Backbone as CSV, one residue per row, in Angstrom:
resi,resn,N_x,N_y,N_z,CA_x,CA_y,CA_z,C_x,C_y,C_z
1,MET,114.612,67.724,81.473,115.233,67.666,82.797,116.198,66.489,82.842
2,ALA,117.401,66.695,83.283,118.416,65.636,83.275,118.190,64.668,84.415
3,THR,118.578,63.425,84.194,118.448,62.422,85.245,119.587,62.562,86.229
4,ASN,119.396,61.995,87.425,120.438,62.040,88.439,121.655,61.241,87.981
5,PRO,122.871,61.659,88.319,124.082,60.962,87.869,124.327,59.698,88.678
6,ILE,123.521,58.693,88.455,123.652,57.437,89.186,123.146,56.332,88.287
7,ASN,123.731,55.167,88.341,123.297,54.085,87.472,122.711,52.939,88.274
8,ASP,122.150,51.960,87.542,121.459,50.865,88.212,122.415,49.981,88.992
9,GLU,123.680,49.883,88.566,124.628,49.063,89.309,124.842,49.622,90.709
10,GLU,124.873,50.966,90.819,125.051,51.587,92.129,123.861,51.300,93.025
11,ILE,122.653,51.340,92.435,121.448,51.105,93.231,121.440,49.694,93.781
12,THR,121.618,48.707,92.889,121.524,47.318,93.322,122.693,46.925,94.207
13,SER,123.898,47.402,93.875,125.046,47.040,94.696,124.948,47.683,96.067
14,ASP,124.426,48.916,96.109,124.260,49.597,97.387,123.279,48.841,98.272
15,THR,122.177,48.388,97.671,121.191,47.628,98.430,121.774,46.312,98.918
16,ASN,122.492,45.616,98.031,123.077,44.335,98.410,124.145,44.499,99.480
17,ASP,124.959,45.588,99.373,125.992,45.829,100.384,125.371,46.054,101.750
18,LYS,124.262,46.794,101.765,123.598,47.054,103.041,123.129,45.752,103.672
19,ILE,122.593,44.868,102.833,122.093,43.597,103.357,123.238,42.734,103.858
20,GLU,124.327,42.675,103.064,125.441,41.808,103.427,126.156,42.294,104.680
21,ASN,126.270,43.630,104.836,127.001,44.180,105.967,126.135,44.367,107.204
22,SER,124.848,44.116,107.083,123.937,44.349,108.197,124.008,43.218,109.199
23,SER,123.656,43.548,110.449,123.573,42.510,111.471,122.463,41.533,111.169
24,LEU,121.587,41.886,110.208,120.499,40.994,109.856,120.971,39.803,109.043
25,THR,122.266,39.735,108.711,122.739,38.568,107.972,122.554,37.305,108.789
26,ASN,122.542,37.434,110.109,122.241,36.272,110.944,120.820,35.791,110.705
27,ASP,119.917,36.752,110.439,118.538,36.378,110.164,118.440,35.595,108.867
28,GLU,119.339,35.908,107.907,119.293,35.205,106.636,119.561,33.717,106.839
29,ASN,120.483,33.413,107.761,120.737,32.009,108.067,119.535,31.375,108.750
30,ASN,118.858,32.187,109.570,117.692,31.668,110.278,116.534,31.375,109.338
31,LEU,116.519,32.055,108.163,115.422,31.842,107.226,115.381,30.404,106.746
32,ASN,116.551,29.771,106.707,116.621,28.394,106.237,116.520,27.381,107.374
33,ASN,116.335,27.881,108.591,116.232,27.000,109.747,114.781,26.573,109.921
34,LYS,114.487,25.307,109.674,113.105,24.825,109.714,112.523,24.848,111.118
35,ASP,113.403,24.868,112.138,112.905,24.875,113.512,112.477,26.274,113.949
36,ASN,112.794,27.278,113.150,112.472,28.656,113.504,111.146,29.044,112.856
37,PRO,110.107,29.338,113.643,108.789,29.625,113.058,108.765,30.995,112.385
38,PHE,108.174,31.045,111.178,108.006,32.298,110.460,106.538,32.493,110.126
39,HIS,106.174,33.741,109.916,104.805,34.065,109.522,104.735,34.019,108.002
40,LEU,104.296,32.878,107.489,104.307,32.658,106.047,103.195,33.444,105.362
41,LEU,103.510,33.945,104.177,102.519,34.598,103.328,101.814,33.545,102.481
42,GLU,100.706,33.923,101.865,99.967,32.963,101.037,100.710,32.628,99.751
43,GLY,101.590,33.522,99.310,102.369,33.274,98.100,103.774,33.818,98.249
44,ARG,104.608,33.520,97.273,105.983,34.013,97.278,106.109,35.124,96.240
45,TRP,106.877,36.151,96.592,106.993,37.352,95.766,108.451,37.701,95.539
46,THR,108.703,38.438,94.446,110.068,38.835,94.089,110.132,40.337,93.829
47,PHE,111.141,40.991,94.405,111.430,42.391,94.102,112.372,42.457,92.900
48,TRP,112.051,43.347,91.952,112.899,43.614,90.800,113.185,45.108,90.737
49,TYR,114.259,45.461,90.037,114.597,46.874,89.859,115.091,47.096,88.433
50,THR,114.671,48.201,87.823,115.196,48.599,86.519,115.521,50.083,86.541
51,HIS,116.571,50.435,85.826,116.894,51.851,85.596,117.266,51.989,84.133
52,ARG,116.492,52.821,83.417,116.685,52.936,81.973,117.037,54.368,81.603
53,PRO,118.301,54.657,81.365,118.693,56.008,80.953,118.188,56.316,79.552
54,THR,118.330,57.567,79.152,117.829,58.009,77.846,118.415,57.187,76.709
55,THR,119.678,56.829,76.820,120.324,56.063,75.752,119.660,54.709,75.555
56,PHE,119.146,54.125,76.655,118.472,52.832,76.536,117.122,52.980,75.849
57,ARG,116.359,54.030,76.221,115.011,54.171,75.693,115.015,54.430,74.196
58,ASN,116.120,54.932,73.668,116.203,55.205,72.236,117.021,54.156,71.486
59,SER,117.237,53.005,72.105,118.053,51.976,71.468,117.302,50.661,71.451
60,ALA,117.941,49.658,70.868,117.322,48.336,70.761,117.822,47.396,71.855
61,VAL,118.335,47.940,72.943,118.836,47.114,74.038,117.694,46.287,74.616
62,ASN,117.959,45.036,74.919,116.947,44.135,75.450,116.518,44.584,76.846
63,TYR,115.205,44.771,77.028,114.687,45.202,78.330,115.024,44.180,79.412
64,ASP,114.996,42.910,79.047,115.269,41.840,80.008,116.644,41.997,80.642
65,SER,117.589,42.529,79.869,118.953,42.677,80.384,119.053,43.761,81.450
66,CYS,118.062,44.645,81.519,118.077,45.725,82.513,117.385,45.328,83.815
67,LEU,116.698,44.191,83.815,116.009,43.742,85.025,117.012,43.219,86.048
68,LYS,116.946,43.739,87.249,117.816,43.289,88.335,116.949,42.670,89.431
69,LYS,117.183,41.414,89.705,116.428,40.727,90.746,117.030,41.056,92.104
70,LEU,116.212,41.620,93.005,116.699,42.016,94.324,116.523,40.920,95.366
71,GLY,115.492,40.096,95.230,115.299,39.019,96.197,113.881,38.495,96.196
72,THR,113.721,37.263,96.655,112.416,36.597,96.731,112.108,36.274,98.183
73,PHE,110.848,36.425,98.569,110.463,36.160,99.957,109.111,35.456,99.993
74,GLY,108.875,34.751,101.095,107.610,34.048,101.272,107.058,34.174,102.675
75,SER,107.687,35.026,103.491,107.209,35.241,104.862,107.343,36.719,105.206
76,ILE,106.702,37.121,106.280,106.770,38.516,106.715,108.202,38.887,107.080
77,GLU,108.897,37.966,107.759,110.269,38.246,108.177,111.195,38.432,106.973
78,GLU,111.026,37.589,105.960,111.844,37.727,104.749,111.542,39.045,104.038
79,PHE,110.253,39.393,104.009,109.877,40.648,103.353,110.590,41.829,103.989
80,TRP,110.499,41.963,105.315,111.122,43.113,105.980,112.642,43.063,105.875
81,PHE,113.185,41.858,105.771,114.628,41.709,105.585,115.086,42.446,104.327
82,TYR,114.317,42.312,103.245,114.664,43.007,102.000,114.187,44.459,102.008
83,TYR,112.952,44.667,102.433,112.345,45.995,102.299,113.067,47.041,103.147
84,ASP,113.523,46.645,104.340,114.199,47.597,105.225,115.516,48.103,104.651
85,HIS,116.071,47.392,103.669,117.366,47.780,103.113,117.262,48.300,101.687
86,MET,116.044,48.593,101.271,115.846,49.167,99.942,115.716,50.681,100.045
87,LYS,116.127,51.372,98.995,115.985,52.825,98.958,114.510,53.207,98.842
88,PHE,114.155,54.364,99.406,112.823,54.911,99.183,112.697,55.305,97.716
89,SER,111.479,55.274,97.207,111.277,55.638,95.799,111.707,57.075,95.526
90,SER,111.564,57.950,96.520,111.958,59.356,96.340,113.469,59.519,96.217
91,GLU,114.237,58.488,96.577,115.697,58.550,96.500,116.243,57.963,95.197
92,LEU,115.367,57.417,94.373,115.814,56.765,93.143,115.951,57.774,92.006
93,PRO,116.825,57.503,91.042,116.974,58.406,89.893,115.769,58.315,88.963
94,PHE,115.641,59.312,88.093,114.562,59.301,87.114,114.677,58.071,86.211
95,TYR,113.527,57.627,85.723,113.408,56.458,84.848,113.821,55.168,85.563
96,SER,113.584,55.155,86.885,113.761,53.928,87.660,112.399,53.302,87.928
97,ASP,112.383,51.983,88.087,111.152,51.262,88.394,111.440,50.207,89.456
98,ILE,110.599,50.167,90.483,110.641,49.087,91.465,109.451,48.184,91.170
99,HIS,109.698,46.886,91.071,108.644,45.928,90.747,108.504,44.925,91.891
100,LEU,107.285,44.570,92.198,107.012,43.470,93.125,106.065,42.519,92.414
101,PHE,106.586,41.341,92.033,105.799,40.391,91.253,105.822,39.010,91.894
102,LYS,104.847,38.220,91.524,104.809,36.847,92.000,106.084,36.119,91.578
103,GLU,106.490,35.177,92.398,107.716,34.436,92.110,107.636,33.768,90.737
104,ASN,108.745,33.789,90.022,108.870,33.188,88.686,108.074,33.930,87.611
105,LEU,107.628,35.150,87.913,106.916,35.961,86.923,107.650,37.288,86.766
106,LYS,108.238,37.491,85.594,108.988,38.720,85.355,108.039,39.870,85.015
107,PRO,108.408,41.101,85.363,107.572,42.269,85.032,107.735,42.677,83.569
108,MET,107.243,41.817,82.675,107.348,42.060,81.238,105.993,41.799,80.594
109,TRP,105.603,42.651,79.630,104.293,42.542,78.995,104.076,41.182,78.344
110,GLU,105.124,40.654,77.688,104.953,39.449,76.883,105.087,38.157,77.681
111,GLU,105.338,38.248,78.984,105.399,37.046,79.822,104.079,36.279,79.746
112,GLU,104.151,34.958,79.784,102.961,34.127,79.623,101.880,34.477,80.648
113,GLY,102.276,34.756,81.870,101.292,35.078,82.905,100.769,36.497,82.852
114,ASN,101.381,37.344,81.999,100.993,38.759,81.926,100.303,39.152,80.625
115,ARG,100.580,38.449,79.530,100.291,38.957,78.191,98.809,39.210,77.920
116,LEU,97.907,38.515,78.618,96.470,38.728,78.408,95.894,39.778,79.356
117,GLY,96.760,40.377,80.146,96.283,41.319,81.157,96.538,42.768,80.800
118,GLY,96.552,43.581,81.836,96.787,45.012,81.682,97.166,45.584,83.031
119,LYS,97.062,46.898,83.160,97.441,47.513,84.437,96.623,48.764,84.705
120,TRP,96.287,48.941,85.979,95.720,50.193,86.458,96.877,51.134,86.774
121,ILE,96.751,52.394,86.376,97.836,53.367,86.525,97.349,54.566,87.334
122,LEU,98.066,54.866,88.401,97.781,56.040,89.228,98.940,57.020,89.077
123,ARG,98.644,58.220,88.578,99.669,59.253,88.394,99.730,60.127,89.648
124,LEU,100.952,60.377,90.125,101.140,61.093,91.384,102.070,62.285,91.207
125,LYS,101.826,63.313,92.008,102.772,64.421,92.071,104.061,63.926,92.723
126,LYS,105.151,64.577,92.381,106.438,64.187,92.947,106.394,64.268,94.473
127,GLY,106.963,63.252,95.122,107.040,63.240,96.575,105.950,62.445,97.266
128,LEU,104.947,61.970,96.510,103.835,61.244,97.134,103.962,59.731,97.014
129,SER,104.890,59.261,96.196,104.899,57.834,95.862,105.381,56.939,97.002
130,THR,106.293,57.424,97.839,106.914,56.554,98.844,105.884,55.932,99.777
131,ARG,105.024,56.755,100.354,104.027,56.252,101.306,102.974,55.384,100.614
132,LEU,102.489,55.829,99.466,101.453,55.065,98.768,101.999,53.732,98.257
133,TRP,103.253,53.724,97.823,103.876,52.477,97.370,103.950,51.475,98.523
134,GLU,104.340,51.940,99.699,104.427,51.041,100.854,103.057,50.470,101.215
135,LEU,102.024,51.316,101.192,100.667,50.837,101.483,100.236,49.774,100.480
136,LEU,100.568,50.002,99.202,100.168,49.053,98.166,100.933,47.739,98.292
137,VAL,102.218,47.819,98.603,103.024,46.607,98.796,102.436,45.751,99.915
138,LEU,102.130,46.375,101.043,101.582,45.633,102.179,100.218,45.038,101.850
139,ALA,99.425,45.765,101.073,98.101,45.257,100.695,98.212,44.047,99.780
140,VAL,99.171,44.078,98.858,99.316,42.985,97.893,99.836,41.719,98.565
141,ILE,100.897,41.832,99.350,101.440,40.620,99.985,100.510,40.117,101.085
142,GLY,99.666,41.010,101.618,98.690,40.605,102.626,97.382,40.113,102.048
143,GLU,97.318,39.993,100.701,96.142,39.472,99.990,94.877,40.263,100.299
144,GLN,95.000,41.589,100.439,93.827,42.412,100.729,92.916,42.577,99.515
145,PHE,93.435,42.322,98.320,92.608,42.478,97.122,91.604,41.336,96.978
146,ASN,91.940,40.171,97.481,91.006,39.044,97.522,90.386,38.755,96.151
147,VAL,91.241,38.673,95.122,90.756,38.374,93.768,91.479,37.151,93.195
148,GLY,91.877,36.247,94.063,92.529,35.029,93.605,93.878,35.307,92.967
149,LYS,94.070,34.775,91.761,95.353,34.902,91.061,95.362,36.048,90.053
150,GLU,94.406,36.977,90.172,94.284,38.046,89.179,95.321,39.150,89.341
151,ILE,95.984,39.240,90.489,97.051,40.227,90.669,98.379,39.589,90.275
152,CYS,99.024,40.158,89.250,100.335,39.653,88.822,101.466,40.337,89.586
153,GLY,101.319,41.630,89.808,102.354,42.380,90.496,102.034,43.861,90.504
154,ILE,102.943,44.636,91.076,102.777,46.088,91.151,104.106,46.752,90.802
155,VAL,104.018,48.009,90.355,105.213,48.731,89.911,105.148,50.170,90.413
156,CYS,106.292,50.691,90.841,106.430,52.113,91.160,107.447,52.694,90.187
157,SER,107.026,53.667,89.380,107.871,54.232,88.326,108.192,55.690,88.634
158,ILE,109.459,56.028,88.576,109.924,57.385,88.884,110.252,58.096,87.574
159,ARG,109.559,59.200,87.314,109.756,59.963,86.091,110.051,61.426,86.444
160,PRO,110.571,62.216,85.502,110.955,63.599,85.824,109.798,64.473,86.304
161,GLN,108.621,64.354,85.678,107.502,65.237,85.989,106.505,64.641,86.973
162,GLU,106.522,63.337,87.138,105.543,62.670,87.989,106.060,61.295,88.381
163,ASP,105.427,60.705,89.376,105.661,59.309,89.721,104.388,58.537,89.401
164,LEU,104.532,57.249,89.128,103.376,56.432,88.775,103.397,55.131,89.554
165,ILE,102.223,54.710,90.000,102.059,53.413,90.648,101.064,52.616,89.819
166,SER,101.399,51.382,89.512,100.498,50.573,88.690,100.306,49.191,89.291
167,VAL,99.110,48.657,89.069,98.759,47.305,89.496,98.508,46.478,88.244
168,TRP,99.291,45.423,88.052,99.163,44.569,86.873,98.128,43.479,87.135
169,THR,97.171,43.367,86.217,96.123,42.352,86.346,96.342,41.246,85.314
170,LYS,95.823,40.076,85.598,96.081,38.906,84.756,95.184,38.851,83.526
171,THR,93.910,39.276,83.668,92.932,39.128,82.586,92.264,40.469,82.313
172,ALA,92.649,41.119,81.219,92.139,42.462,80.928,90.660,42.462,80.565
173,ASN,90.179,41.384,79.929,88.786,41.384,79.471,87.795,40.966,80.554
174,ASN,88.276,40.670,81.749,87.381,40.366,82.873,87.099,41.669,83.622
175,GLN,86.139,42.443,83.101,85.913,43.783,83.644,85.381,43.755,85.069
176,LEU,84.638,42.721,85.431,84.094,42.640,86.787,85.224,42.600,87.810
177,VAL,86.201,41.721,87.581,87.338,41.605,88.497,88.237,42.831,88.389
178,THR,88.431,43.314,87.167,89.298,44.473,86.955,88.764,45.702,87.684
179,GLN,87.446,45.906,87.620,86.843,47.032,88.332,86.946,46.851,89.844
180,ARG,86.827,45.607,90.301,86.961,45.336,91.739,88.373,45.690,92.217
181,ILE,89.375,45.357,91.409,90.760,45.690,91.757,90.928,47.202,91.853
182,LYS,90.314,47.922,90.924,90.390,49.388,90.944,89.789,49.951,92.233
183,GLU,88.606,49.453,92.612,87.939,49.972,93.806,88.733,49.650,95.074
184,ILE,89.294,48.436,95.147,90.088,48.073,96.329,91.373,48.894,96.367
185,MET,91.939,49.165,95.204,93.139,50.008,95.125,92.848,51.388,95.707
186,LYS,91.694,51.954,95.359,91.312,53.259,95.905,91.139,53.192,97.420
187,LYS,90.527,52.107,97.886,90.280,51.957,99.323,91.585,51.793,100.089
188,VAL,92.473,50.962,99.578,93.751,50.699,100.244,94.591,51.968,100.348
189,LEU,94.566,52.788,99.294,95.386,53.997,99.254,94.642,55.228,99.768
190,SER,93.393,55.030,100.238,92.567,56.136,100.763,92.414,57.254,99.736
191,LEU,92.129,56.862,98.496,91.946,57.834,97.421,90.491,58.277,97.365
192,PRO,90.223,59.520,96.954,88.829,59.949,96.771,88.166,59.136,95.669
193,GLN,86.847,58.992,95.750,86.124,58.126,94.828,86.268,58.568,93.377
194,ASP,86.409,59.881,93.154,86.510,60.373,91.779,87.957,60.556,91.317
195,CYS,88.897,59.991,92.059,90.311,60.085,91.670,90.531,59.336,90.351
196,PRO,91.138,59.974,89.346,91.309,59.307,88.048,92.376,58.221,88.094
197,ILE,91.994,57.010,87.738,92.931,55.892,87.591,92.743,55.338,86.183
198,GLU,93.823,55.246,85.439,93.751,54.862,84.034,94.067,53.378,83.863
199,TYR,93.612,52.824,82.752,93.880,51.410,82.471,94.469,51.265,81.077
200,LYS,95.407,50.334,80.952,95.990,50.033,79.647,96.321,48.554,79.569
201,THR,95.904,47.915,78.489,96.213,46.497,78.308,97.663,46.347,77.863
202,HIS,98.240,45.174,78.128,99.623,44.933,77.721,99.743,44.821,76.200
203,ASN,98.676,44.388,75.535,98.698,44.367,74.069,98.859,45.777,73.515
204,ASP,98.156,46.748,74.137,98.299,48.142,73.707,99.703,48.663,74.010
205,SER,100.262,48.250,75.142,101.626,48.671,75.488,102.636,48.130,74.481
206,LEU,102.448,46.877,74.066,103.336,46.288,73.063,103.211,47.021,71.729
207,ARG,101.976,47.404,71.390,101.745,48.105,70.127,102.366,49.505,70.151
208,ASP,102.240,50.203,71.313,102.792,51.560,71.435,104.267,51.561,71.824
209,ASN,104.742,50.403,72.323,106.078,50.310,72.913,106.240,51.318,74.048
210,CYS,105.166,51.469,74.829,105.171,52.424,75.938,104.126,52.004,76.965
211,SER,104.451,52.185,78.242,103.542,51.771,79.309,102.461,52.788,79.620
212,TYR,102.777,54.080,79.512,101.910,55.078,80.119,101.276,56.065,79.151
213,ARG,101.482,55.901,77.844,100.790,56.757,76.876,99.529,56.063,76.385
214,ASN,98.571,56.877,75.893,97.341,56.364,75.278,96.596,55.405,76.201
215,THR,96.438,55.820,77.448,95.729,54.979,78.411,94.233,55.219,78.326
216,ASP,93.476,54.323,78.947,92.014,54.385,78.934,91.525,54.400,80.372
217,ARG,90.605,55.298,80.672,90.058,55.362,82.023,89.083,54.220,82.310
218,MET,88.745,53.454,81.292,87.737,52.399,81.396,86.426,53.002,81.891
219,THR,85.615,52.229,82.566,84.291,52.720,82.911,84.286,53.440,84.251
220,ASP,83.409,54.426,84.338,83.216,55.197,85.557,81.784,54.942,86.012
221,ASN,81.553,54.873,87.310,80.207,54.594,87.805,79.586,55.805,88.500
222,PHE,79.999,57.008,88.073,79.512,58.219,88.728,78.055,58.507,88.372
223,PHE,77.252,58.776,89.395,75.887,59.274,89.215,75.490,60.035,90.472
224,GLN,74.837,61.169,90.280,74.369,61.970,91.413,72.900,62.302,91.210
225,ALA,72.061,61.783,92.093,70.624,62.038,91.999,70.316,63.462,92.456
226,VAL,69.378,64.084,91.764,68.970,65.456,92.077,67.907,65.432,93.175
227,ASN,67.832,66.506,93.941,66.800,66.639,94.975,65.410,66.400,94.363
228,PRO,64.602,65.501,94.947,63.277,65.182,94.380,62.364,66.395,94.197
229,LEU,62.590,67.459,94.962,61.754,68.657,94.820,61.875,69.267,93.428
230,TRP,63.024,69.036,92.775,63.188,69.553,91.421,62.222,68.887,90.444
231,TYR,61.860,67.622,90.696,60.895,66.946,89.823,59.537,67.634,89.914
232,ILE,59.163,68.030,91.140,57.881,68.720,91.316,57.891,70.055,90.581
233,ALA,59.009,70.782,90.710,59.093,72.106,90.084,59.149,72.010,88.561
234,CYS,60.075,71.189,88.042,60.280,71.129,86.584,59.150,70.398,85.867
235,ASP,58.861,69.181,86.318,57.838,68.393,85.627,56.442,68.940,85.876
236,GLY,56.230,69.502,87.082,54.944,70.143,87.340,54.711,71.307,86.392
237,GLY,55.770,72.087,86.140,55.660,73.204,85.208,55.384,72.736,83.790
238,LEU,56.050,71.644,83.366,55.822,71.117,82.016,54.405,70.577,81.855
239,ILE,53.888,69.923,82.895,52.524,69.380,82.830,51.503,70.515,82.706
240,LYS,51.689,71.573,83.482,50.775,72.721,83.397,50.854,73.381,82.027
241,LEU,52.078,73.477,81.483,52.238,74.068,80.159,51.551,73.216,79.096
242,ALA,51.629,71.873,79.257,50.959,70.974,78.313,49.446,71.130,78.400
243,MET,48.920,71.277,79.616,47.471,71.466,79.786,47.016,72.770,79.137
244,LEU,47.802,73.840,79.318,47.457,75.121,78.696,47.509,75.031,77.176
245,THR,48.435,74.218,76.673,48.616,74.116,75.229,47.528,73.276,74.571
246,PHE,47.183,72.131,75.182,46.280,71.182,74.527,44.875,71.132,75.146
247,TRP,44.765,71.453,76.432,43.448,71.391,77.097,43.226,72.643,77.947
248,PRO,43.165,73.816,77.329,43.042,75.062,78.105,41.724,75.171,78.870
249,ASN,40.691,74.419,78.453,39.380,74.551,79.099,39.320,73.905,80.477
250,ILE,40.260,72.988,80.783,40.173,72.276,82.072,41.046,72.919,83.151
251,MET,41.726,74.004,82.830,42.588,74.657,83.817,41.751,75.466,84.810
252,PRO,41.983,75.313,86.130,41.248,76.093,87.149,41.862,77.489,87.313
253,TYR,41.577,78.379,86.378,42.224,79.692,86.371,41.911,80.500,87.633
254,ASP,40.659,80.403,88.125,40.271,81.203,89.288,41.079,80.828,90.533
255,TYR,41.578,79.596,90.562,42.334,79.117,91.719,43.645,79.887,91.888
256,PHE,44.174,80.415,90.786,45.466,81.104,90.823,45.338,82.623,90.943
257,GLY,44.120,83.132,91.121,43.925,84.563,91.338,44.302,85.398,90.125
258,VAL,45.022,86.506,90.391,45.430,87.416,89.316,46.328,86.701,88.309
259,TRP,47.225,85.857,88.823,48.115,85.093,87.951,47.312,84.171,87.037
260,GLY,46.229,83.608,87.556,45.368,82.739,86.761,44.691,83.486,85.622
261,GLN,44.264,84.717,85.884,43.628,85.512,84.832,44.623,85.857,83.721
262,PHE,45.864,86.110,84.125,46.904,86.389,83.134,47.143,85.163,82.245
263,ILE,47.192,83.976,82.882,47.404,82.738,82.132,46.224,82.479,81.195
264,LYS,45.013,82.756,81.686,43.811,82.546,80.869,43.835,83.439,79.633
265,ASN,44.298,84.660,79.833,44.401,85.581,78.702,45.388,85.057,77.657
266,LEU,46.525,84.501,78.143,47.499,83.912,77.222,46.906,82.715,76.483
267,ALA,46.196,81.852,77.231,45.671,80.617,76.655,44.658,80.877,75.549
268,TYR,43.861,81.916,75.693,42.792,82.146,74.721,43.157,83.166,73.652
269,ASN,44.024,84.110,73.988,44.346,85.158,73.024,45.713,84.986,72.358
270,TYR,46.597,84.242,73.013,47.941,84.033,72.458,48.304,82.543,72.499
271,HIS,47.360,81.724,72.071,47.553,80.274,72.153,48.760,79.808,71.344
272,TYR,48.983,80.429,70.201,50.121,80.042,69.352,51.450,80.226,70.093
273,LEU,51.519,81.258,70.973,52.740,81.506,71.736,52.988,80.383,72.746
274,LEU,51.908,79.912,73.392,52.051,78.802,74.344,52.496,77.527,73.641
275,VAL,51.954,77.274,72.448,52.365,76.087,71.677,53.854,76.162,71.355
276,PHE,54.293,77.346,70.948,55.706,77.544,70.618,56.595,77.307,71.845
277,ILE,56.198,77.885,72.993,56.980,77.730,74.225,57.034,76.262,74.649
278,PHE,55.905,75.556,74.524,55.859,74.147,74.925,56.845,73.309,74.111
279,TRP,56.819,73.453,72.789,57.698,72.626,71.960,59.164,73.029,72.095
280,ILE,59.413,74.305,72.358,60.793,74.727,72.632,61.296,74.063,73.915
281,ALA,60.451,74.013,74.957,60.827,73.382,76.225,61.115,71.891,76.025
282,ILE,60.252,71.210,75.246,60.469,69.785,74.972,61.772,69.587,74.201
283,PHE,62.000,70.429,73.194,63.224,70.323,72.394,64.463,70.505,73.270
284,LEU,64.436,71.500,74.169,65.590,71.756,75.030,65.877,70.573,75.951
285,HIS,64.825,69.975,76.511,65.029,68.826,77.400,65.623,67.641,76.640
286,VAL,65.127,67.391,75.430,65.664,66.291,74.623,67.114,66.583,74.232
287,PHE,67.380,67.828,73.828,68.737,68.221,73.441,69.706,68.056,74.617
288,GLU,69.288,68.501,75.807,70.149,68.387,76.987,70.377,66.925,77.369
289,ALA,69.373,66.075,77.164,69.539,64.647,77.439,70.557,64.025,76.483
290,ILE,70.551,64.457,75.217,71.523,63.954,74.237,72.932,64.433,74.595
291,VAL,73.044,65.690,75.043,74.343,66.208,75.489,74.853,65.386,76.674
292,ALA,73.945,65.027,77.585,74.324,64.194,78.733,74.848,62.837,78.266
293,LEU,74.205,62.258,77.245,74.677,60.984,76.685,76.100,61.107,76.158
294,ARG,76.362,62.174,75.425,77.694,62.374,74.849,78.740,62.589,75.941
295,LEU,78.364,63.322,76.989,79.285,63.532,78.105,79.597,62.219,78.813
296,CYS,78.565,61.399,79.007,78.763,60.094,79.663,79.718,59.223,78.854
297,LYS,79.572,59.260,77.539,80.462,58.479,76.679,81.894,58.987,76.790
298,LYS,82.050,60.303,76.825,83.377,60.903,76.928,84.034,60.586,78.263
299,LEU,83.215,60.493,79.319,83.729,60.211,80.660,83.841,58.716,80.943
300,HIS,83.445,57.885,79.972,83.473,56.422,80.129,82.581,55.961,81.281
301,ILE,81.442,56.618,81.451,80.488,56.202,82.481,79.771,54.946,82.004
302,ASP,79.568,53.997,82.911,79.007,52.704,82.535,77.573,52.837,82.022
303,PHE,77.087,51.771,81.362,75.799,51.808,80.661,74.633,52.131,81.593
304,THR,74.612,51.488,82.769,73.492,51.702,83.698,73.392,53.157,84.124
305,ASN,74.509,53.737,84.530,74.484,55.125,84.990,74.325,56.109,83.835
306,THR,74.741,55.719,82.632,74.475,56.556,81.456,72.971,56.675,81.227
307,CYS,72.260,55.548,81.354,70.795,55.573,81.214,70.160,56.442,82.299
308,ARG,70.690,56.357,83.504,70.141,57.162,84.601,70.357,58.651,84.344
309,TRP,71.544,59.016,83.836,71.809,60.416,83.509,70.894,60.891,82.381
310,PHE,70.678,60.037,81.378,69.826,60.409,80.248,68.396,60.693,80.712
311,LEU,67.832,59.780,81.501,66.448,59.947,81.953,66.305,61.132,82.900
312,GLN,67.267,61.279,83.820,67.186,62.390,84.766,67.277,63.729,84.038
313,THR,68.160,63.811,83.037,68.299,65.059,82.279,67.092,65.296,81.383
314,LEU,66.508,64.224,80.857,65.309,64.366,80.027,64.167,64.988,80.823
315,PHE,64.038,64.612,82.095,62.958,65.141,82.935,63.295,66.501,83.541
316,LEU,64.558,66.706,83.900,64.918,67.904,84.660,65.741,68.917,83.874
317,GLY,66.203,68.556,82.686,66.947,69.502,81.871,68.287,69.878,82.476
318,TYR,68.583,71.175,82.475,69.913,71.628,82.882,70.167,71.449,84.374
319,VAL,69.128,71.276,85.167,69.335,70.992,86.595,70.210,69.746,86.749
320,SER,69.957,68.736,85.913,70.756,67.508,85.927,72.035,67.662,85.110
321,LEU,71.924,68.238,83.921,73.087,68.380,83.039,74.178,69.232,83.676
322,GLY,73.788,70.239,84.441,74.768,71.104,85.095,75.666,70.334,86.050
323,ILE,75.100,69.372,86.781,75.893,68.549,87.706,76.903,67.709,86.929
324,LEU,76.448,67.128,85.819,77.331,66.290,85.006,78.451,67.122,84.381
325,ARG,78.142,68.332,83.958,79.174,69.196,83.374,80.211,69.608,84.422
326,GLN,79.769,69.861,85.640,80.712,70.189,86.715,81.651,69.015,86.985
327,TYR,81.097,67.794,86.950,81.918,66.600,87.162,82.940,66.442,86.033
328,ALA,82.506,66.700,84.791,83.413,66.598,83.642,84.543,67.623,83.751
329,ALA,84.217,68.837,84.186,85.243,69.873,84.347,86.243,69.487,85.432
330,LYS,85.751,68.884,86.498,86.628,68.443,87.586,87.579,67.351,87.109
331,LYS,87.068,66.419,86.287,87.909,65.345,85.754,88.985,65.909,84.830
332,ARG,88.631,66.935,84.049,89.619,67.543,83.151,90.741,68.200,83.945
333,ARG,90.391,68.859,85.047,91.420,69.511,85.865,92.355,68.491,86.500
334,GLN,91.824,67.308,86.825,92.630,66.279,87.479,93.519,65.529,86.510
335,SER,93.155,65.520,85.238,93.916,64.739,84.257,95.091,65.530,83.704
């Protein structure tokens, strides 16, 4: 699919012209007026813009040379001064990126403040990025993530088949904070709990020379407990089968009426069949628990919930495994 016939100079010059020709230029003078009260943010942030045509992506052109600084702000008034005159993400050409980063920190993998970190990546259908990007921008400058200096910046990337929003984190190996950022990102954007968000370290990006390929979903904390009545049905049945297999004399056959007499006949005349059925049932439960382990590993489910899935499937068999398989199928459809 061809990109729109527009270049980065048109984007940045158009934005700058709007600002310069706007009646808000009076506000720009007021920004430097110390007597004029402003609603200061906790930190200062910078908007950047890049547009990389196909010729750039296949060449050795320096990425730094494509970065266009749009402006730096440290108050709510300054923010709206710039944001109100920027194009919506849906209006940008393909292979464009809008960056919002802390002041003096460029949106580059090898930057000193970025190189040990990574980014959470949310893939979006075309047309959804504008609103979600605005929500994320407001959350970041409003310090809604509450993770100290762990947020480096955010990026909105426009591609032919999809749009992407990413949150850059400072320390990739700090999984506790990284997972917290992921959960707050979902909350801020009102995403469903099982919405797939991928993670990639900047070291991996440098190795691949690509931001969005070969990503990792990191850990998932999905677990769904089964109705307790299933334990009575499944484990109660296994216990009775074990009693028939190993201690047939203690079973109260008369208590079960006609069904009890049938069971008694099996226990005494076809005992080998009951032994076979018992060990087949045990084998199936163990096998299904191992399948659950492999599924958890494939889904990147964390260690605690992997253990819970293993034990639940060991006791309940396919009643538990079926839920996990449905979840895996849903994740495949979303990816």
